[in-house]
C-alpha positions as a Python dict, from the first residue, in 0.01 Angstrom:
ca = {
    (1, 'M'): (0, 0, 0),
    (2, 'I'): (-376, 30, 65),
    (3, 'N'): (-559, 329, -87),
    (4, 'E'): (-260, 461, -275),
    (5, 'P'): (-365, 764, -480),
    (6, 'Q'): (-397, 698, -853),
    (7, 'T'): (-152, 984, -917),
    (8, 'L'): (114, 783, -733),
    (9, 'I'): (37, 458, -913),
    (10, 'N'): (49, 625, -1255),
    (11, 'L'): (380, 797, -1180),
    (12, 'Q'): (536, 478, -1047),
    (13, 'Q'): (438, 295, -1367),
    (14, 'K'): (603, 563, -1582),
    (15, 'I'): (920, 560, -1371),
    (16, 'R'): (951, 180, -1387),
    (17, 'A'): (892, 180, -1763),
    (18, 'H'): (1138, 467, -1812),
    (19, 'T'): (868, 657, -2000),
    (20, 'A'): (857, 940, -1745),
    (21, 'I'): (975, 1277, -1872),
    (22, 'V'): (1242, 1410, -1638),
    (23, 'G'): (1316, 1780, -1591),
    (24, 'V'): (1648, 1893, -1446),
    (25, 'V'): (1670, 2254, -1334),
    (26, 'G'): (2029, 2377, -1353),
    (27, 'L'): (2280, 2204, -1582),
    (28, 'G'): (2598, 2259, -1385),
    (29, 'Y'): (2836, 2025, -1201),
    (30, 'V'): (2543, 1839, -1044),
    (31, 'G'): (2259, 1877, -1293),
    (32, 'L'): (2425, 1786, -1622),
    (33, 'P'): (2586, 1458, -1505),
    (34, 'F'): (2252, 1363, -1350),
    (35, 'A'): (2065, 1448, -1672),
    (36, 'V'): (2307, 1239, -1878),
    (37, 'E'): (2269, 938, -1645),
    (38, 'K'): (1890, 951, -1672),
    (39, 'S'): (1906, 992, -2051),
    (40, 'K'): (2139, 693, -2084),
    (41, 'V'): (1875, 454, -1944),
    (42, 'G'): (1602, 580, -2173),
    (43, 'Y'): (1431, 867, -1994),
    (44, 'Q'): (1342, 1174, -2197),
    (45, 'V'): (1521, 1458, -2015),
    (46, 'L'): (1454, 1830, -2047),
    (47, 'G'): (1715, 2047, -1883),
    (48, 'I'): (1606, 2393, -1776),
    (49, 'E'): (1914, 2613, -1799),
    (50, 'Q'): (1869, 2989, -1787),
    (51, 'N'): (2224, 3055, -1904),
    (52, 'P'): (2178, 3069, -2284),
    (53, 'K'): (2542, 2980, -2358),
    (54, 'R'): (2523, 2666, -2143),
    (55, 'A'): (2191, 2562, -2294),
    (56, 'E'): (2330, 2606, -2645),
    (57, 'R'): (2638, 2400, -2560),
    (58, 'V'): (2424, 2116, -2428),
    (59, 'N'): (2208, 2115, -2740),
    (60, 'I'): (2511, 2084, -2968),
    (61, 'A'): (2672, 1828, -2731),
    (62, 'D'): (2962, 2062, -2649),
    (63, 'N'): (3072, 1922, -2315),
    (64, 'Y'): (3177, 2160, -2035),
    (65, 'I'): (3178, 1919, -1739),
    (66, 'T'): (3492, 1705, -1707),
    (67, 'D'): (3309, 1428, -1516),
    (68, 'I'): (3100, 1355, -1827),
    (69, 'K'): (3243, 1160, -2117),
    (70, 'D'): (3215, 1354, -2443),
    (71, 'E'): (3083, 1054, -2632),
    (72, 'E'): (2808, 993, -2375),
    (73, 'L'): (2683, 1349, -2402),
    (74, 'K'): (2689, 1329, -2783),
    (75, 'Q'): (2496, 1002, -2775),
    (76, 'V'): (2208, 1122, -2555),
    (77, 'V'): (2180, 1456, -2738),
    (78, 'S'): (2192, 1305, -3088),
    (79, 'S'): (1933, 1043, -2990),
    (80, 'G'): (1698, 1319, -2875),
    (81, 'K'): (1694, 1195, -2516),
    (82, 'L'): (1848, 1515, -2373),
    (83, 'Q'): (1754, 1870, -2462),
    (84, 'A'): (1809, 2203, -2288),
    (85, 'V'): (1546, 2475, -2272),
    (86, 'L'): (1568, 2829, -2133),
    (87, 'N'): (1244, 2863, -1936),
    (88, 'F'): (978, 2680, -1737),
    (89, 'D'): (707, 2673, -2007),
    (90, 'R'): (733, 2294, -2047),
    (91, 'V'): (711, 2204, -1677),
    (92, 'A'): (364, 2058, -1722),
    (93, 'E'): (511, 1796, -1961),
    (94, 'M'): (751, 1671, -1695),
    (95, 'D'): (670, 1384, -1461),
    (96, 'V'): (975, 1433, -1238),
    (97, 'I'): (1149, 1766, -1175),
    (98, 'V'): (1493, 1765, -1013),
    (99, 'I'): (1626, 2097, -883),
    (100, 'C'): (2004, 2149, -888),
    (101, 'V'): (2053, 2523, -836),
    (102, 'P'): (2315, 2716, -635),
    (103, 'T'): (2265, 2794, -267),
    (104, 'P'): (2521, 3068, -195),
    (105, 'L'): (2574, 3275, 116),
    (106, 'T'): (2516, 3646, 162),
    (107, 'K'): (2805, 3874, 260),
    (108, 'N'): (2699, 3815, 622),
    (109, 'L'): (2737, 3435, 585),
    (110, 'T'): (2360, 3376, 597),
    (111, 'P'): (2171, 3150, 351),
    (112, 'N'): (2064, 3296, 19),
    (113, 'L'): (1771, 3085, -99),
    (114, 'S'): (1671, 3314, -385),
    (115, 'Y'): (1754, 3054, -651),
    (116, 'I'): (1545, 2786, -479),
    (117, 'E'): (1257, 3024, -413),
    (118, 'N'): (1248, 3160, -769),
    (119, 'V'): (1264, 2813, -924),
    (120, 'T'): (997, 2677, -689),
    (121, 'H'): (764, 2965, -772),
    (122, 'A'): (820, 2916, -1145),
    (123, 'I'): (747, 2543, -1117),
    (124, 'A'): (440, 2603, -901),
    (125, 'K'): (277, 2815, -1174),
    (126, 'H'): (285, 2512, -1409),
    (127, 'L'): (243, 2233, -1151),
    (128, 'R'): (-8, 1960, -1228),
    (129, 'T'): (-122, 1647, -1050),
    (130, 'G'): (103, 1342, -1056),
    (131, 'Q'): (442, 1514, -1054),
    (132, 'L'): (743, 1450, -831),
    (133, 'I'): (971, 1741, -736),
    (134, 'T'): (1304, 1669, -569),
    (135, 'L'): (1552, 1922, -438),
    (136, 'E'): (1919, 1826, -464),
    (137, 'S'): (2071, 2162, -371),
    (138, 'T'): (2251, 2163, -36),
    (139, 'T'): (2065, 2372, 217),
    (140, 'Y'): (1969, 2401, 584),
    (141, 'P'): (1732, 2149, 747),
    (142, 'G'): (1374, 2258, 685),
    (143, 'T'): (1407, 2421, 342),
    (144, 'T'): (1206, 2161, 150),
    (145, 'D'): (914, 2154, 393),
    (146, 'E'): (919, 2514, 519),
    (147, 'V'): (1008, 2705, 202),
    (148, 'M'): (924, 2489, -100),
    (149, 'R'): (609, 2308, 11),
    (150, 'P'): (410, 2620, 109),
    (151, 'L'): (504, 2790, -218),
    (152, 'L'): (408, 2491, -428),
    (153, 'E'): (76, 2433, -251),
    (154, 'E'): (-27, 2798, -233),
    (155, 'V'): (47, 2888, -596),
    (156, 'S'): (-79, 2562, -751),
    (157, 'G'): (-370, 2488, -518),
    (158, 'L'): (-251, 2126, -504),
    (159, 'Q'): (-160, 1919, -199),
    (160, 'Q'): (166, 1734, -132),
    (161, 'G'): (132, 1359, -86),
    (162, 'R'): (-198, 1348, -271),
    (163, 'D'): (-174, 1559, -585),
    (164, 'F'): (202, 1596, -616),
    (165, 'F'): (508, 1457, -439),
    (166, 'L'): (805, 1639, -288),
    (167, 'A'): (1137, 1506, -158),
    (168, 'H'): (1492, 1608, -79),
    (169, 'S'): (1787, 1406, -207),
    (170, 'P'): (2114, 1593, -153),
    (171, 'E'): (2373, 1579, -429),
    (172, 'R'): (2695, 1392, -360),
    (173, 'V'): (2917, 1505, -645),
    (174, 'D'): (3295, 1503, -608),
    (175, 'P'): (3433, 1673, -921),
    (176, 'G'): (3729, 1490, -1068),
    (177, 'N'): (3666, 1168, -873),
    (178, 'Q'): (3719, 883, -1119),
    (179, 'R'): (3610, 611, -876),
    (180, 'Y'): (3280, 741, -739),
    (181, 'T'): (3034, 874, -995),
    (182, 'T'): (2665, 961, -999),
    (183, 'K'): (2578, 594, -1052),
    (184, 'N'): (2783, 424, -778),
    (185, 'T'): (2765, 689, -504),
    (186, 'S'): (2501, 605, -244),
    (187, 'K'): (2204, 843, -255),
    (188, 'V'): (2011, 964, 48),
    (189, 'V'): (1645, 1056, 1),
    (190, 'G'): (1387, 1186, 248),
    (191, 'A'): (1032, 1323, 239),
    (192, 'S'): (769, 1434, 488),
    (193, 'D'): (500, 1197, 361),
    (194, 'T'): (511, 825, 283),
    (195, 'Y'): (401, 849, -80),
    (196, 'S'): (660, 1112, -169),
    (197, 'L'): (936, 904, -12),
    (198, 'E'): (816, 589, -188),
    (199, 'V'): (811, 739, -537),
    (200, 'A'): (1133, 940, -492),
    (201, 'K'): (1318, 628, -377),
    (202, 'L'): (1186, 437, -680),
    (203, 'F'): (1296, 715, -915),
    (204, 'Y'): (1654, 727, -788),
    (205, 'E'): (1684, 347, -782),
    (206, 'Q'): (1652, 340, -1160),
    (207, 'T'): (2004, 475, -1210),
    (208, 'I'): (2177, 469, -871),
    (209, 'E'): (2307, 148, -720),
    (210, 'H'): (2224, 216, -353),
    (211, 'V'): (1950, 450, -232),
    (212, 'V'): (1925, 523, 141),
    (213, 'P'): (1581, 640, 260),
    (214, 'V'): (1557, 855, 574),
    (215, 'S'): (1253, 959, 774),
    (216, 'S'): (1209, 1313, 643),
    (217, 'A'): (1331, 1577, 400),
    (218, 'K'): (1471, 1760, 701),
    (219, 'A'): (1685, 1460, 795),
    (220, 'A'): (1814, 1429, 437),
    (221, 'E'): (1907, 1797, 437),
    (222, 'L'): (2100, 1759, 762),
    (223, 'V'): (2283, 1451, 631),
    (224, 'K'): (2446, 1652, 352),
    (225, 'V'): (2529, 1954, 563),
    (226, 'F'): (2687, 1727, 824),
    (227, 'E'): (2896, 1548, 561),
    (228, 'N'): (3052, 1876, 450),
    (229, 'T'): (3081, 2007, 805),
    (230, 'F'): (3271, 1692, 900),
    (231, 'R'): (3526, 1767, 630),
    (232, 'A'): (3543, 2136, 717),
    (233, 'V'): (3611, 2067, 1084),
    (234, 'N'): (3879, 1806, 1017),
    (235, 'I'): (4051, 2024, 758),
    (236, 'A'): (4045, 2309, 1010),
    (237, 'L'): (4204, 2079, 1268),
    (238, 'V'): (4503, 2000, 1046),
    (239, 'N'): (4523, 2363, 933),
    (240, 'E'): (4547, 2468, 1296),
    (241, 'L'): (4811, 2202, 1349),
    (242, 'A'): (5004, 2355, 1057),
    (243, 'L'): (4986, 2697, 1224),
    (244, 'L'): (5114, 2547, 1550),
    (245, 'C'): (5395, 2356, 1379),
    (246, 'D'): (5503, 2678, 1212),
    (247, 'R'): (5536, 2841, 1554),
    (248, 'I'): (5733, 2558, 1714),
    (249, 'D'): (5947, 2486, 1407),
    (250, 'L'): (5814, 2141, 1322),
    (251, 'N'): (5725, 1995, 983),
    (252, 'V'): (5349, 1940, 989),
    (253, 'W'): (5369, 1702, 690),
    (254, 'E'): (5614, 1478, 874),
    (255, 'V'): (5384, 1471, 1177),
    (256, 'L'): (5074, 1390, 970),
    (257, 'D'): (5244, 1127, 755),
    (258, 'A'): (5365, 951, 1069),
    (259, 'A'): (5028, 980, 1246),
    (260, 'N'): (4846, 838, 944),
    (261, 'T'): (5044, 514, 964),
    (262, 'K'): (4821, 414, 1256),
    (263, 'P'): (4582, 149, 1119),
    (264, 'F'): (4284, 254, 1332),
    (265, 'G'): (4132, 558, 1500),
    (266, 'I'): (4255, 817, 1248),
    (267, 'M'): (4159, 941, 902),
    (268, 'P'): (4394, 1132, 671),
    (269, 'F'): (4328, 1504, 630),
    (270, 'Y'): (4587, 1753, 513),
    (271, 'P'): (4641, 2128, 550),
    (272, 'G'): (4638, 2372, 263),
    (273, 'P'): (4592, 2735, 162),
    (274, 'G'): (4224, 2725, 259),
    (275, 'V'): (3908, 2551, 140),
    (276, 'G'): (3717, 2610, -182),
    (277, 'G'): (3435, 2495, -404),
    (278, 'H'): (3066, 2528, -333),
    (279, 'C'): (3049, 2284, -42),
    (280, 'I'): (3303, 2311, 238),
    (281, 'P'): (3337, 2692, 262),
    (282, 'I'): (2960, 2745, 242),
    (283, 'D'): (2746, 2456, 363),
    (284, 'P'): (2854, 2450, 731),
    (285, 'H'): (2730, 2809, 762),
    (286, 'Y'): (2381, 2689, 664),
    (287, 'L'): (2383, 2463, 968),
    (288, 'E'): (2535, 2733, 1186),
    (289, 'W'): (2260, 2976, 1081),
    (290, 'K'): (1982, 2722, 1138),
    (291, 'A'): (2116, 2636, 1483),
    (292, 'K'): (2086, 3000, 1591),
    (293, 'E'): (1712, 2981, 1520),
    (294, 'V'): (1681, 2740, 1812),
    (295, 'N'): (1930, 2931, 2030),
    (296, 'F'): (2208, 2677, 1981),
    (297, 'N'): (2569, 2775, 1918),
    (298, 'T'): (2767, 2545, 1688),
    (299, 'H'): (3112, 2618, 1830),
    (300, 'F'): (3305, 2366, 1620),
    (301, 'I'): (3156, 2492, 1295),
    (302, 'A'): (3222, 2858, 1373),
    (303, 'L'): (3580, 2789, 1479),
    (304, 'A'): (3647, 2569, 1177),
    (305, 'G'): (3524, 2839, 942),
    (306, 'E'): (3741, 3098, 1115),
    (307, 'I'): (4056, 2883, 1087),
    (308, 'N'): (3996, 2781, 726),
    (309, 'R'): (3926, 3139, 621),
    (310, 'S'): (4254, 3249, 782),
    (311, 'M'): (4476, 3018, 576),
    (312, 'P'): (4517, 3242, 267),
    (313, 'L'): (4648, 3512, 502),
    (314, 'F'): (4893, 3262, 647),
    (315, 'V'): (5016, 3180, 296),
    (316, 'R'): (5066, 3552, 238),
    (317, 'E'): (5273, 3570, 557),
    (318, 'K'): (5484, 3270, 454),
    (319, 'A'): (5536, 3423, 108),
    (320, 'R'): (5662, 3744, 269),
    (321, 'R'): (5906, 3542, 480),
    (322, 'C'): (6035, 3354, 174),
    (323, 'L'): (6092, 3680, -9),
    (324, 'N'): (6258, 3835, 295),
    (325, 'N'): (6503, 3542, 305),
    (326, 'L'): (6586, 3622, -57),
    (327, 'G'): (6631, 3990, 24),
    (328, 'I'): (6338, 4093, -197),
    (329, 'A'): (6076, 4346, -89),
    (330, 'P'): (5716, 4236, -161),
    (331, 'A'): (5651, 4537, -385),
    (332, 'R'): (5941, 4431, -610),
    (333, 'A'): (5862, 4059, -609),
    (334, 'R'): (5755, 3853, -909),
    (335, 'V'): (5540, 3560, -795),
    (336, 'L'): (5416, 3268, -1003),
    (337, 'V'): (5113, 3087, -857),
    (338, 'I'): (5060, 2725, -963),
    (339, 'G'): (4690, 2647, -971),
    (340, 'A'): (4372, 2854, -958),
    (341, 'A'): (4116, 2574, -920),
    (342, 'Y'): (4002, 2490, -569),
    (343, 'K'): (4118, 2128, -596),
    (344, 'K'): (4344, 1928, -822),
    (345, 'D'): (4261, 1819, -1175),
    (346, 'I'): (3936, 2014, -1216),
    (347, 'E'): (3844, 2348, -1374),
    (348, 'D'): (3624, 2481, -1091),
    (349, 'W'): (3765, 2790, -919),
    (350, 'R'): (3458, 2889, -717),
    (351, 'E'): (3562, 3004, -368),
    (352, 'S'): (3916, 2887, -448),
    (353, 'P'): (4173, 2969, -181),
    (354, 'A'): (4424, 3023, -462),
    (355, 'I'): (4222, 3325, -573),
    (356, 'M'): (4229, 3464, -219),
    (357, 'V'): (4605, 3413, -204),
    (358, 'I'): (4649, 3601, -533),
    (359, 'N'): (4424, 3875, -400),
    (360, 'Y'): (4648, 3923, -95),
    (361, 'L'): (4967, 3914, -302),
    (362, 'L'): (4828, 4188, -527),
    (363, 'E'): (4736, 4383, -218),
    (364, 'D'): (5105, 4373, -127),
    (365, 'K'): (5188, 4518, -473),
    (366, 'M'): (5356, 4198, -593),
    (367, 'T'): (5364, 4120, -965),
    (368, 'V'): (5158, 3803, -993),
    (369, 'T'): (5120, 3553, -1275),
    (370, 'Y'): (4964, 3209, -1265),
    (371, 'H'): (4952, 2876, -1443),
    (372, 'D'): (4658, 2635, -1438),
    (373, 'P'): (4603, 2379, -1716),
    (374, 'Y'): (4231, 2369, -1635),
    (375, 'V'): (4153, 2738, -1573),
    (376, 'P'): (4247, 2961, -1868),
    (377, 'Q'): (4133, 3289, -1711),
    (378, 'I'): (4050, 3432, -1369),
    (379, 'E'): (3936, 3767, -1235),
    (380, 'V'): (4092, 3909, -920),
    (381, 'R'): (4052, 4263, -783),
    (382, 'G'): (3887, 4372, -1108),
    (383, 'Q'): (4174, 4244, -1322),
    (384, 'T'): (4163, 3960, -1573),
    (385, 'F'): (4456, 3721, -1567),
    (386, 'S'): (4535, 3454, -1826),
    (387, 'S'): (4714, 3132, -1746),
    (388, 'L'): (5075, 3134, -1869),
    (389, 'E'): (5241, 2840, -2035),
    (390, 'L'): (5465, 2675, -1776),
    (391, 'T'): (5800, 2709, -1952),
    (392, 'D'): (6140, 2693, -1786),
    (393, 'E'): (6182, 3063, -1862),
    (394, 'I'): (5854, 3153, -1690),
    (395, 'I'): (5951, 2949, -1383),
    (396, 'A'): (6303, 3095, -1363),
    (397, 'A'): (6173, 3451, -1403),
    (398, 'A'): (5972, 3429, -1081),
    (399, 'D'): (6131, 3523, -751),
    (400, 'L'): (5891, 3285, -578),
    (401, 'V'): (5669, 3001, -702),
    (402, 'I'): (5366, 2924, -486),
    (403, 'I'): (5200, 2584, -532),
    (404, 'A'): (4837, 2657, -450),
    (405, 'T'): (4673, 2361, -632),
    (406, 'E'): (4848, 2026, -680),
    (407, 'H'): (4742, 1941, -1036),
    (408, 'S'): (4872, 1598, -1137),
    (409, 'Q'): (5011, 1698, -1475),
    (410, 'I'): (5262, 1948, -1335),
    (411, 'D'): (5624, 1831, -1348),
    (412, 'Y'): (5715, 1919, -990),
    (413, 'V'): (6073, 1795, -1018),
    (414, 'N'): (6137, 2035, -1303),
    (415, 'L'): (5941, 2309, -1128),
    (416, 'V'): (6166, 2289, -823),
    (417, 'Q'): (6486, 2256, -1024),
    (418, 'K'): (6415, 2558, -1245),
    (419, 'S'): (6274, 2784, -973),
    (420, 'Q'): (6455, 3026, -747),
    (421, 'A'): (6231, 2945, -449),
    (422, 'V'): (5910, 2748, -392),
    (423, 'L'): (5638, 2781, -129),
    (424, 'D'): (5447, 2451, -133),
    (425, 'T'): (5107, 2489, 34),
    (426, 'R'): (4991, 2138, -62),
    (427, 'G'): (5288, 1926, 45),
    (428, 'V'): (5317, 1783, -306),
    (429, 'T'): (5698, 1819, -312),
    (430, 'R'): (5764, 1682, 34),
    (431, 'H'): (5878, 1340, -90),
    (432, 'L'): (6083, 1466, -385),
    (433, 'N'): (6459, 1411, -364),
    (434, 'C'): (6514, 1745, -537),
    (435, 'A'): (6316, 1939, -276),
    (436, 'S'): (6612, 2099, -103),
    (437, 'D'): (6669, 2441, 44),
    (438, 'K'): (6461, 2594, -235),
    (439, 'V'): (6134, 2459, -98),
    (440, 'T'): (5938, 2593, 197),
    (441, 'L'): (5644, 2377, 304),
    (442, 'L'): (5329, 2525, 452),
}
């Protein structure tokens, strides 16, 4: 490209040669796998992690992310390619800075950008010419250009597209997915100037098989929010179908299994006790909030959120019915909940519907225990609960077993056989021959 700034040319050379120093802010479910991938191909990676315990674990190669192989983390740490630090003092050494921090909601379901703002301000104080900053955190369209860019330019006195480069490339991490990893999941990247897009695309191409450029950071931000909104709306649709089937005495799992045999025009989604994790319960509200700025009402998103948030209450209602059929008052009931994580075979219990279900059961004065092979402890209503070993005695002692998360390693045949009654919110027992009168499906 004619008249490319020397800062761009120099950075591109470092990226191609894998001599660029890469900074990753936030070493969680997104940041640490990304840091390991970059380290594996030779980049020197500095992870900025303000949680001292996490930083220490990284530096001794003590793995806490199941999607990372222990031996890969040990290799990049022992070779000196990956190191965690606790502050932003070494930002000036970095050529590329990737931001992977949380974007939660406030109690009023509005965006909380404090993590992004604080990190951006900290980076800006050390910003130098020739650096690329990319934001991977999921957020509303406009955050990169309207929040980050002004902060970076004002504090540093530098200009985007000439002195430094700024892009948005939303994370696409699916915890526990053995097929699609950081490397083989397509990566979207967008920026508001040509040079930033060019260098960001080059950077991600070094370790990701397919990079998809879009016209702006704003477009890239909307891509990710739409992806999660798509899932939220379709999950809400089948959750609403489950509520309807309950009213008209039909088996929603039978209906869905039959509908999904159609080879075109349908995509499998299934009901459950609600939605969890950082993405589906949160990200659609970022889009909903942004739409209100331009006087646009996102009816589907609002309705989907309302339905999905209602599902833990529906599980509570079904649990009461199960206990009533057994002649047991809720206040005298002993309930065993299977699963605390928000999805199967992972340890993440952020926003988990299982936690909300337990909360409601405790509200009804039930005696609640839980088992989760991935989540050793949880906190609900100010109480700390420890996962129990899933013995036959523990199962038989419960008046009702509620399957809230369908972890693969659970022996569901034995669970049903040894239990007094089961409420299956995930449909995991629906094809078992032993699932008789004991089992109530959502």
